[in-house]
N, C-alpha and C positions, 0 to 999 in steps of 0.2 A: 430452785437449786441452779446455780450458775453453770454454764457449759465449761468443760475443761479446756484450758488454753492449749492451742496447737503449738508445737515447736515451730520456729521460723522456717525450717526447711519444708515442713508440710504446708505452711501458708504460701510459700513461694510456689510450690507445685500446684496448689489449688488456684492461685492467681493465673498461672500459665494455662492451666486446664480451662479456666473460665473464659480466657481470651481466645482460645482456639476456634470458637464458633464465630468470632468477629469482634469488632470494637465494642466496648462497653462504657457507659457513663460511670461517674464516681458513685452515684446513688445505686446503680445496678450492682456494682461490685461490692459495696458495703452491705447491701441486703443479701446478696448471694453468698458471700464469704463470712457473713456475721462478724465483721471486724469494724473498728472505728476508722474515721477519716485519717487520723494521725497514723494508725497502723498501716493503712493502705499507702500513704505517702512514703513511709519508711520502706515498705516492700518494693514499691516502684523504684526507689532510689537504689536498692540493692540489685535490681534487675534492669538497670539502665541499658544493658546491651541486648536485652530481649523484649523490653516493654517500651513502647513509644507513647509519650504524652501528647495529646492533640488538643489544641484550643486552650482556653483559660477560663478561670472562675467557674460559674455554674454550667458552662457548656463544655467543660473538660471531658474528653474521652480518652480511653487507653486502648492500645492495640498491640498485638503480638507481632514482633518483627520476625520475618522468615529469612534467616541468613542464607547467603549464596556463597558456596565455597570459594575461597581465594579472592573475593571481591570486596569484602568489608561492608560497612554500613555507615551512613546511607551512601547511595551511588550518586555522584555528581553528574549533571548533564550540562551540555554546552550547545550553543548555536553558532553556525557559521554565517557570517554576514554576506551580502551580495558582493562585497569587496574581498572576501576570503579571510576575514579576521575571525578568530575563534574567541567567543565570549562566554564566560560562565553564566548559566541561566537559572540553575536551581539544583535541588537534590530530590532523589526518589528512594522510597523504601518499599520493599515487597512485604506485605502483611500476611499473616497466617490465613489459611483457607485450603480448599482442595487444590491440587496442582493446576487445574485449568480454570478455576473460578476464584482466583485470588483477588484481593483488594490492594490498592497502592496508595501510599501517602506522598503528596507532592508538597515540597517546601520551596519557596517561601509562601505559597498560597495557603498552607496549612489545611489542605483539602484531601478528602479520601475519594478516589475514583474506583468504580466497580469495573474490574477487568483491566486489561492492558490499556495504558494511555493510548489514544488513537494514533498518534504519530509513531509510537513504538510498535503498534500492531502492523502498521504499514511497512516498517523496517524489517519485518520477518521475511526471510528469503522465500521467493515465490517463482513459479514458472521455470522456464528452461535454464536461465542463468542462475536463478536462486537454488535450484536443486544441485547444480554443479558446485556452486559456491559453498553450500552447506556440506556437501560430501567431502570437499577438499579440506575443510577445517574441523570436521567433526571429531576425528581422533585426537588431535592436539588439544581440543577443548573439552574432551571427555563428555560429549553429548551425542545423542543418536544421529545417524547420518541422514535421516529423513525428517524434514521440518514438520511434517504432519504428526510426528511422534513426540514433539517437544512440549514440555510443560512451560509455564510462564517463567520458572527459574532458568530453564534451558535457554529460552529466548533472551532473557536479560544477560545471561552469561555470554552468549554469542555476541550480542550487541555491544556489551561492555568491553569485550576483549578483541573483537575483529569487526567493529562497526564504524570504521573510519570512512567508508565509502558506500554508505547505504542511501536509499532514496530520501529526499527531503534535505533539511538543513540541520537536523538534530544529531548530536553525537553523545552517546552515553558512556560514562566511565573514563577514568584518567588514562587507562591504557590505550583506548581507541583515540582519545584526544591527542595523546602523545604521538601516536602513529600518524594522525593527520598532520600535526605540526612538522614532523620529520619527513613526511613524504615529499618526494620531488614532483614537480609538475610533469604530468604525463607527456611523452613526446607527441607531436602532432602527426596524425596518421593521414595519409593520402589514399585515394581510391585504389592506387596500385598495390597498397598493402592489404586490401580487403580479402583477396582469395586466400592468402596464407593465414590471416587471422581467423577466417571462417573455418578452415580445416582444423586449426588449433582448438577452436570452440567445440567442434564436433567430437574431438578426441577427449573432451572433458577437462581440458586445461582452463585455468582461469582466464577470462577474457573480459575483464572490466567489473563494474559494480553489480550488485545483486538486484537486478530489475525484474519485474514480473512479466508474464506472458509466456505462452507455450511455444510460439514460433522460434526456431533457432535464430540466435542473434548474438551480437557482441557489443561492447561499449567502448567507444574511442573518443579521444579529443581530436577534433578536426580544426581546420583553419576557420570554420564558421562557428565552432563551439562544441561542447560535449554532445555526442550523438549516440543513439541506439541504432544499430544497423541490423536489420533483418535480412536473411538471405535464403535463396532457394535455387535449385537447379541441379546440374550434373556434378556429383562429387567424385566419381570414379573416372580417371582419365581414359580417353578413347572408348567410352561407352555412351550410348544415347541416354538421355534422361528417362527415368521411369515415368509412367503416367502420373504418379503422385507428385514427383518432382516438377513435372511440367504444369500440373494444376497449381502448385504453390507459387510458381513463377507468375502465372496468370493472376493469382490472388494478390500478389504484391503490386502488380500494375493496377488492379482494381482498387486497392487501398490508396495508392497515390492519387488516383482520380477522385475518390471520395473526399479525401482531405482537401484537394484543390477546389472542389465544388463547394464544400462547407466554407472555406476561407473566402471565396469569391462572393458568397452570400452575406458576408459581413459578420459571420460567427467565428469565434476563436477556434483555430485548428493548428495542430503542430506543423511546423515547417518541415517539408520533406523533399527529397530528390531521389531519382532513380538512376542507378548505374547498371547497365547491361554489359556483360562480358559473354564470350562464347560458352562458358561453362556455368556461370552463376549470375543471377540477378540480385542486386542489393537495393534495399530501400533504407536510405539514411534519414532518420528522423531526429531533429534537434531536441534535446532534453530541455524541458521548461523548468526543471528544478535545479538547473545549474546556470551560473553566470560567469563568463570568462573562464580562465584556467582553474581558479580555486573557489570562486564565489558560489553561493547556494541560495535557494529560496525555500521557504516553508510550504510544503504541499501535503494535502490529505486526500485519500481516495474516498469516494462515497461509501465504500464498504466500512472503513474505519469510522466515519461520521455516523452512519446509520446504526451500526452495532453499538456505538457509544451512547447515542441518544435515544434510539427507538427499539433496535433489535428486531425490525420487521423484514427488511431486505425483500420487499415485494417488487416494485418497479421503480425505475429512475424518476418518473414524473410524480408518483405518489410520495416518494421520499423527498423530492424537491419541494412539493407543496407543504409537507410538514416543516421543512426548514424555513420556508418563507413565512409560514404561520408563526414561527418562533422569532421571526425577524433576524435570523442568522444569515439568510440568503435574500438577495434583492429580488423583486418581482420580475425584473428584466432577465435575470439569470434563470429564474424558474421557467419563464416562457421559452428561453433558449433550450433548456433541457427537454421540455415538452416537445419542441420541434425536432430536436436531434433524435429523441426516442422514436417518434413517428417516422422520420427519415430512415432510421436504422431498420425498422420493420419493413418498409417499402423496398429497401435495397437488399433485403434478405440477410441482414446481419443478425444471426441467432446467438451471437456471443455477447449478449448485453449484460454481463455480470457486473457487480458493483465495484470491482477493481478497475473497470475500464472507463470510469468517469472520475475526474479529479478536480480539486479546488486549490487555489492559493489561500493561505491564511493571511488576513490583513487586519491591521488596527488592534493587535493584541500585544500585551507585554511579552517580553522575551521568555519569561518563565512559564507562560500559560500552556498547560497541557490539556485542560478541559475545553469545552466549547460552550461558553455561557450564552444563555438566551438573551434576546433584546438588543443585540448589536449585529450589524451585517459583517460578521467576521470571516465569511467564506465568499470567495469570488471564483466563478467558473474558470477553470484553467483550459488551455487548448484541448480540443477533442483529438483523440488518438485511437489507434486500433479500430478503424472504421472500414470494414470490408464485408463482402457477402459470404460470411463464414458458413452459411448453410451448405455451400458447395466445396468445403474443405474435404480432403481425403479422410476416410475413416479407416484407421488401422491399415494404411497404405492402399486401401481400395478406393477407386475413383468412380463416382456415380455421374451420369449425365445430369445436366440441370433439370431435365424433364423427370427423371427418376426421383431426384431429391424433392422436387415440388409435389410429386404424387405422394411421397412418403410423409412429408413434414408440413405441408401447408393445407389449410382449409379455407373455404369461403366464409369467413366470419367478419363481422363489421369491426372497425377499430374500437378499442376500449374507450369508455366514456371520458376518461381523464385526458384523452388525446384528441377529442373531437375539435376543440378550438384550433389545434395546430395542423389538422389533417390536410386541409386544402393547400396550405403553404408547403407542407412536407411533400405533397404529390408533385408540386411544381419543381421543388428542389430535386426530387428523385428523377423527374423527367430530364432535368439538366444533366444529372449524373448519367442517365442512359444515353443521352446524346453524345456526351464526352466519350463514353465507352465505345460507341459506334465508330468514333474517329480514332481510336487507339489501335494502331496497326500492330503494335508489339504483342497484342493478345492473340491467342490461337483463334482462328476464324470461327470455329463452332462455338467456343465459349463467348467470344465477342458478340456473335449473333444472339445467343441465348440471353445474355445479360441486357443487351440493348433493346430487345423486343419484348421484355417482360410486361 
């Protein structure tokens, strides 16, 4: 006895329900819905605004499109060249799934990515500037004010509507692209402007693009290029700096020394300079994802890369070894990362999270959002945020170096993956301590403690 025919509306609902769990092949849908190939083709045609056809012939799959209010489908994305030209690169579709575990379809690659494309994951607001930037725009975009509460749809909404000045060279959505095209070149700031901009940043007002990192900072265009400027010191007039403020000033000097030592060793490190004023110390670090007034470079953090490819997030050197095994990263860069991780341990940098290591994207088509194996498509970017963070204040409390070492360090041998680099890292760390010993701007007790470790 033949099964009764379903009305078209029931078949459409059944197709949508079947795709809610993820993309399906033609054969899967025919078997699950008990319909013919011709009927499936007609259903997909009537649901073209909800159902996406991926691939061709026998490899065809179908996926449910997750609409994002007011944005339309699909979302175009663009890249900014090093000369500042905006070029169309492709289109992106958010597919059905749970809010935090969605899939994405990338055109013209006709490829499905699991989770946020890595560059868009990096564009999500982070750190001191990111929190302020998100809070500033949350109400107008109808999204939560805290980035940690955002779903993938919230992230795409933010990037597509206010993503004209995010890290890297990708711009998502026509609205953000139009904002970029209509934006004037930022005025060049001089160091005499920095105290006023710093106070503005502390009040929560927008002070540049949404870059990561917890240290108070702002973003400016200088005569040397785009820069992130960290600052620390006395913010209340006619008041002495608090112990925490004084420690952060010391740490900015220590970071400047670490970057100098890394660069002099022939490794890539961000260009930086220190500006001391009676009230504040500024560490001006040139951005390596920007070129000239409007140009940009494609950059990815190790966090985005590892989550996209492996999802392990264990150590820098282990992740680099996996990338080198896939021939995505050169052997020379793998060894450099191994050395930097060992050096970081020796100078007591406990903030070795995966957002603090980055790569340039090289040799890929403009549209590429995945990271294909078999080609060295990642090149180590300059090292940044390198300082003895073990000695950072904890909730405004300042510990002596001896107290922190008693609390946090143990006499354990270096991990096996760092053995090859340990001797070279010890020499580099000794150079760092020698430089610290000569840095008169450091408070005497802190200088002594860091140089005699």
